[in-house]
C-alpha positions, -999 to 999 in steps of 0.1 A, spaced: 800 -140 -375 768 -158 -381 773 -177 -349 777 -145 -330 745 -131 -344 727 -163 -336 740 -161 -300 728 -125 -297 692 -134 -308 691 -163 -284 702 -142 -255 677 -115 -264 649 -141 -265 658 -155 -231 657 -120 -216 624 -112 -232 609 -145 -218 622 -136 -184 605 -102 -184 572 -114 -199 554 -124 -166 564 -91 -150 551 -73 -181 518 -92 -181 513 -86 -145 519 -49 -149 494 -48 -178 467 -66 -158 472 -46 -126 449 -16 -123 445 11 -97 425 1 -67 388 4 -75 370 26 -50 336 18 -64 327 -2 -33 332 29 -11 310 52 -32 275 62 -22 250 56 -50 217 73 -47 189 60 -69 161 85 -73 127 80 -88 107 111 -84 77 103 -105 59 74 -121 41 87 -152 17 58 -152 -19 68 -157 -37 70 -123 -70 54 -118 -89 86 -114 -124 72 -121 -126 48 -92 -134 75 -67 -153 51 -45 -121 32 -37 -100 52 -14 -64 43 -8 -51 36 26 -33 66 41 3 55 47 21 72 75 55 86 65 84 64 74 122 69 76 140 53 47 159 22 54 191 11 37 190 -26 48 177 -52 25 143 -67 34 132 -99 18 97 -100 4 74 -124 23 40 -113 9 15 -141 6 -13 -122 -11 -16 -110 -47 -1 -76 -53 -5 -51 -81 28 -60 -95 49 -91 -91 86 -98 -98 92 -112 -133 121 -137 -134 154 -138 -116 180 -110 -114 207 -117 -139 243 -108 -134 250 -72 -144 279 -67 -167 272 -33 -183 286 1 -175 267 20 -148 255 54 -159 236 78 -137 204 86 -157 194 122 -161 160 130 -145 136 159 -147 126 174 -113 91 185 -124 60 166 -135 25 179 -141 -6 159 -153 -41 171 -159 -71 153 -173 -109 155 -175 -137 132 -186 -175 125 -185 -194 126 -153 -170 153 -142 -141 129 -137 -111 150 -128 -74 141 -126 -47 166 -115 -12 158 -103 19 181 -98 52 171 -83 86 188 -80 118 177 -65 142 204 -52 178 192 -50 196 217 -28 227 196 -26 238 160 -30 226 154 6 195 176 7 163 173 -12 127 185 -9 98 169 -27 65 187 -31 34 170 -44 -2 179 -50 -30 157 -63 -67 160 -68 -92 136 -83 -129 129 -82 -162 129 -101 -196 146 -102 -225 129 -121 -258 111 -118 -257 74 -109 -285 48 -109 -291 35 -74 -291 -2 -68 -322 -20 -52 -343 10 -63 -358 8 -98 -353 38 -120 -341 61 -92 -310 82 -98 -286 100 -74 -266 132 -81 -233 120 -66 -200 138 -62 -167 127 -46 -135 148 -46 -102 141 -29 -73 165 -24 -39 155 -12 -8 177 -6 26 164 6 60 179 16 90 157 23 125 168 32 155 145 36 191 153 47 217 126 46 246 129 70 276 106 68 259 77 85 225 92 96 194 101 76 171 128 88 135 130 74 109 157 80 75 154 63 40 169 63 7 157 47 -27 172 42 -59 154 30 -94 165 22 -124 144 11 -157 160 1 -187 138 -9 -224 133 -4 -247 105 8 -277 91 -8 -310 109 -3 -326 101 31 -295 101 52 -293 122 84 -263 140 69 -266 149 32 -229 157 29 -197 147 46 -162 161 48 -130 144 62 -100 166 70 -66 151 79 -31 163 85 1 149 99 37 159 107 65 134 108 102 136 120 125 107 120 162 97 123 177 66 109 212 51 116 218 21 94 256 17 91 260 -20 84 295 -20 98 283 -7 132 274 -32 160 241 -15 165 216 2 141 185 22 151 155 40 137 133 65 157 104 87 146 76 107 160 43 116 143 15 140 151 -17 129 132 -49 149 132 -82 139 117 -118 154 118 -151 139 107 -174 168 101 -206 149 107 -213 120 130 -249 122 140 -270 91 142 -303 110 150 -321 138 133 -320 173 148 -284 170 162 -259 197 152 -222 203 158 -215 166 158 -180 168 144 -153 146 161 -116 153 161 -90 126 166 -54 133 175 -28 106 175 7 111 190 27 82 176 62 73 186 82 44 169 116 31 173 137 0 168 173 -12 176 191 -39 157 222 -57 168 242 -79 145 253 -113 158 274 -120 127 271 -115 89 240 -137 87 222 -132 120 207 -102 138 183 -94 167 159 -65 167 136 -49 193 108 -26 179 85 -5 199 54 16 190 33 38 212 0 55 202 -17 81 223 -52 87 210 -71 119 220 -106 129 211 -126 162 213 -158 176 198 -189 155 200 -176 130 225 -204 129 251 -241 133 256 -247 170 263 -279 162 284 -265 135 308 -227 138 303 -223 102 291 -191 97 272 -190 82 238 -152 85 232 -124 80 257 -88 87 253 -65 57 254 -30 45 248 -17 14 229 18 -1 234 31 -25 208 63 -45 213 79 -66 186 112 -85 194 125 -108 166 155 -128 154 165 -129 117 188 -153 98 198 -149 62 221 -172 42 222 -188 8 192 -211 15 173 -198 44 154 -166 53 141 -168 89 122 -143 109 112 -155 144 95 -131 169 63 -121 187 38 -93 187 29 -80 222 -1 -57 224 -8 -37 256 -36 -11 257 -47 12 285 -81 30 289 -106 23 261 -102 -12 247 -80 -23 276 -62 -55 264 -31 -76 267 -25 -100 238 4 -119 223 5 -132 187 32 -149 166 55 -132 142 72 -160 123 81 -163 86 104 -188 69 117 -192 33 138 -220 19 155 -214 -15 166 -243 -36 177 -248 -72 184 -210 -73 148 -201 -84 124 -221 -63 112 -210 -29 91 -227 -2 77 -204 24 55 -204 55 43 -179 80 24 -175 113 17 -139 121 -8 -116 139 -12 -83 157 -34 -53 162 -50 -33 134 -57 2 148 -93 13 138 -85 50 138 -105 74 116 -81 70 87 -87 32 85 -125 38 88 -124 61 58 -104 37 37 -127 8 46 -160 26 39 -163 64 37 -201 62 35 -205 44 69 -214 63 101 -198 55 134 -213 27 154 -243 34 177 -241 30 215 -270 6 223 -275 20 259 -277 56 246 -301 48 218 -284 63 188 -251 81 195 -217 73 183 -186 56 196 -152 45 182 -150 8 171 -128 -15 190 -94 -22 174 -93 -53 153 -69 -80 164 -55 -107 141 -50 -136 165 -35 -158 138 -27 -158 101 -9 -189 89 0 -196 53 20 -220 32 32 -213 -3 55 -220 -32 69 -196 -57 93 -200 -86 108 -186 -118 116 -217 -139 123 -197 -170 134 -162 -177 104 -139 -177 80 -164 -161 71 -162 -124 43 -178 -103 32 -181 -67 8 -206 -51 -5 -201 -16 -31 -211 10 -38 -201 46 -62 -195 75 -69 -163 94 -86 -155 127 -98 -120 134 -113 -106 167 -135 -76 164 -131 -77 126 -142 -44 111 -172 -44 89 -204 -25 82 -240 -30 74 -275 -15 72 -284 4 103 -316 -17 109 -305 -49 94 -334 -70 108 -359 -49 88 -339 -48 55 -348 -67 24 -347 -60 -13 -384 -51 -10 -378 -27 19 -342 -13 16 -327 12 39 -293 26 32 -281 42 64 -247 24 69 -231 18 103 -198 3 112 -201 -30 131 -178 -58 144 -177 -95 149 -152 -123 153 -145 -139 119 -125 -166 103 -112 -168 68 -99 -197 48 -81 -187 16 -62 -202 -14 -49 -186 -45 -22 -181 -70 -6 -155 -93 15 -157 -124 33 -133 -147 51 -134 -180 73 -106 -194 91 -104 -227 117 -76 -226 100 -43 -226 75 -52 -253 49 -74 -236 37 -83 -201 9 -105 -188 -1 -111 -152 -30 -127 -135 -40 -135 -99 -69 -152 -81 -78 -156 -45 -107 -177 -31 -119 -169 4 -144 -188 27 -156 -166 55 -173 -176 88 -189 -153 114 -195 -160 151 -225 -138 159 -236 -116 129 -236 -133 95 -250 -102 78 -216 -85 82 -202 -110 57 -222 -96 29 -195 -70 21 -166 -95 23 -150 -108 -10 -154 -145 -17 -134 -144 -49 -109 -119 -64 -97 -121 -99 -73 -96 -116 -58 -98 -151 -35 -73 -167 -20 -71 -202 8 -46 -210 20 -38 -245 47 -15 -256 46 -18 -295 66 13 -303 88 36 -282 63 65 -277 32 43 -272 22 23 -241 -11 3 -238 -25 -16 -208 -58 -36 -207 -71 -50 -174 -100 -69 -159 -111 -70 -123 -137 -93 -108 -147 -94 -71 -175 -117 -60 -192 -111 -26 -204 -134 0 -240 -145 -2 -261 -141 30 -296 -156 32 -324 -130 34 -301 -101 31 -291 -77 3 -268 -92 -23 -240 -69 -36 -234 -73 -73 -199 -84 -82 -174 -59 -93 -170 -65 -131 -146 -39 -145 -129 -42 -179 -106 -12 -183 -79 1 -206 -54 30 -207 -29 43 -231 -2 70 -233 16 85 -262 47 107 -261 40 136 -285 73 155 -279 101 151 -255 86 158 -221 50 160 -234 26 130 -235 -11 125 -240 -31 99 -221 -65 84 -220 -82 58 -198 -116 42 -197 -133 21 -170 -163 -2 -170 -161 -8 -207 -189 -33 -204 -211 -8 -187 -219 -32 -158 -238 -23 -127 -219 -31 -95 -209 -17 -61 -177 -12 -43 -197 -3 -12 -231 -17 -2 -259 3 -18 -236 28 -34 -232 24 -71 -200 26 -91 -199 46 -123 -210 31 -156 -188 35 -187 -165 64 -181 -135 79 -199 -109 105 -190 -81 120 -210 -54 147 -207 -18 157 -210 13 152 -189 45 174 -188 80 167 -176 103 197 -170 
């Protein structure tokens, strides 16, 4: 009997052992994961960081709306940026959860010298594939400032900027459609003694674009068209002239086609055409002499790209062909290379160039207080500056993240610019600190620029962050050395970010910009700005913020002869809904 029982147990054990692999396989086999076929849309409507509302003398560049691209583009920037990557991307092992977001954001603040900060943004989600973003922003100041080079003389200055944006996107299965519109208005005044006591810039543009970026398709393309309008209300270079406004209209068409050779290689041909049209005060009403001519620019950029575990290569050329005003034909390199070794160390090099369109938008961002250049033969009327051309910009660099949270970048290079945009005093040969004259005019010259620099950052979780960058530049001018007086010779930026408790965020920064020294010419005092800002979440969706600039109350200039504010503070509330 016992032997029979023993035989039964043995037979059962053998049967169990025979079934065990099948059972284990069944337990470890799951349903096919379809995550790779899902479409994940990451949205970030707002950034509740405190804006730099006090620096009204520093205007941001107006970026043209562009069609969103889904392909990965590797960063090849060789200059310090406002933020730098901190450490390597570690493998993600957590559970992905779509965060809840609030579609609305409003911020309003006010401070001394009439400093104003207003921002409103709302994202309408009509469906998973349709969304409309509406944004409004206004900032500026109104107060008395002490004029440089003139002892104890003050100027009642004001500068207000208004921006409004509408952006609609529809996502088809493999095609994105984007429609956007932008409006801008800048109101400000000049120093006493200028021909025009006040100035107003009005801008607007409409954008439509289509993007097909299916990575499985043999060809991908992007195409867009833009209508950009801009008006300078006053442009007189002589007293007694009225109705001197100039309107600039740009019809801009862009497109590119990309063909994949294999998983690591692709070839792209990009094309951009700008048709520039002018009306208003474009000619001498007495003799009919033209000061502005319509013209067309054609930019062609073919390039080849390689991306594998170690190499990132971009090899191409920039071909510039212009008709009418500023008739040119130029070719410049478009080459960048990165070599990645030891997972976190990168050697890189570049040789690039191309045209910088000196349209009215770029003129405003470069120096809003400068008038258009005078035509020497006409004795005091206006004309559009020639486009700047970067013949060559070569750089070498090394960047790495040796430890988690630590990142640094070292670089050096050489740049050649034809018709480099600058500005200076209208009658420079008669200007000195004893006899200043502050009528500014745009001017151009061929320049060269040798630069070296570095940047470093350290971040510890979400509690602490420190970053610093410095760039040294040595400029050389071919014909007019006085134009170098507004060029930076050294740029230092330090930022400390602290997040001690959940509702409180603090940031302290320091910016220092030294200018080139030109013999027997006005010397701009270096920008010396110690600033701080903080925000505190009072309730869910409600925060208070405060920011202060020029804590040392230094006297300096962002633009020649135009003072920056002394100590200034601004505070307000922000709401999410």
